[in-house]
N, C-alpha and C positions, 0 to 999 in steps of 0.2 A: 543617522545610524551608520556606524562604521562597519563595513563587511570585511571580515578577514578571509584570506584565501583558504578554501577548504583543503583539508588533507587529501593527498592523492590516494586513490584506492581503485581497484578494479573489481567489477562484479560480473558474475555469470547469471544474467537474468533469465527467468523462465519465458516462455512465450506469453503473449497476452491471452487471457481466457475470459469469456463472457461470464458475467455474474451468475446467470442461470446454470451454466455448466459447473461452476464451482460449488454451488449450493447443494448439489446432489452428492451423496456419500460416494466415495470412490469404489466401494464394493457394489454399488448399484449403477455403475456407468459414469460416475462423476470423475473429475480430474483429481489425481493424487497430489496433495499438497504436503511438503515435507513435515513429518511429525517429530515433535520434540527437538527441532533444529532452530537455532536463532537466525534472524535475518531481518531484511527490510522488504517493504512492499509498496507498490504505487497503484493508484486507482485513477482512471480517466474515462472520458466519453470516447467511444470508438473512433470518432472522426476528429478528435482534438489532440493537440500535443500538450495542452495544459492539463495539469494534474488536479484531481479533486482532493486527493490527500496523498501524503507520503508518510509512512509509519514504520515502526520497528516492532519486533516481536522476539521474546525469548523462546516461543514455540510458534512457529509460522502457522501450522494447521489450526491450532486453537485460536490464535488471534484473528486469522483471516476467516475461517469458516464459522466459528462459534461467536466471535465478537463482531467483526465487520459485516459478514453476510447475514447471519441468522439473528443477531442481537441477543444471544443467550448468555453472553459475557459482556461486561461494560465496554463500550466503544463509542465515544461521542461522535466521531466522524461517521461511523457506520449508521448511527441513528439518523443523523441529518441527511446522509446520502439516501437511505431507504425512504425517507419522508419527502425528499425534494427532487430526486432525479428519476428519469425513465430508466429503470434497471435493465431493460432489454438492450440498452446501448452502452452500458457500463462494462468496462474490462479491467482486469486486475493482473498484475504480474508480481513476482517476488524473486529475491536472491538470498541465498544463505551467506552469512558472515558471522565470524566469531565476535565482532565488535558492532552490534546493531546500533547502539546509541551514538557512537562516533560516526558511523556511516550515515545514519539518518540525518545527523546534524550537517554533515557534508552535502548530502542531497538537498537539504533545505537551503543551504548557502548558495549552492549552484542555481537552484530554482529562483531565489531572490535576485541573484545577479542577472538572470535572463528575463524575469518577468516583473521585477520590482516589488514582489510581495510573496507571501507563502501561498500554497495551494488553497483553493476555495474553502475547504472544510478543515484545514489544519490551523489550530489556534496558536500554537507556539512551537518553538524548537527546543 
């Protein structure tokens, strides 16, 4: 498999937040996830640098909260993470970008260069 150099890009990542902090509605003490903003997100175990998934979203709040965390919208990685991982140790972060598909692909390429594979629950780029 030939790996092309990823396009250069710069992201302003949020802090890492625990799964249980993000599942709560922001109006009830949860963390505010950007609404109707495109971007990318990463999920990992708190003690690991390896990612469980790297994904993109046309609406970060909808994709992360409703799909990944709650399973109210389709999200294959979210289903598998909820079934297989200790959610008390899972953390999530995101970054807004106008080009989520291109940035996701670049993040996947960088990850493959470093780890020789895609993240555990990411099926394709």
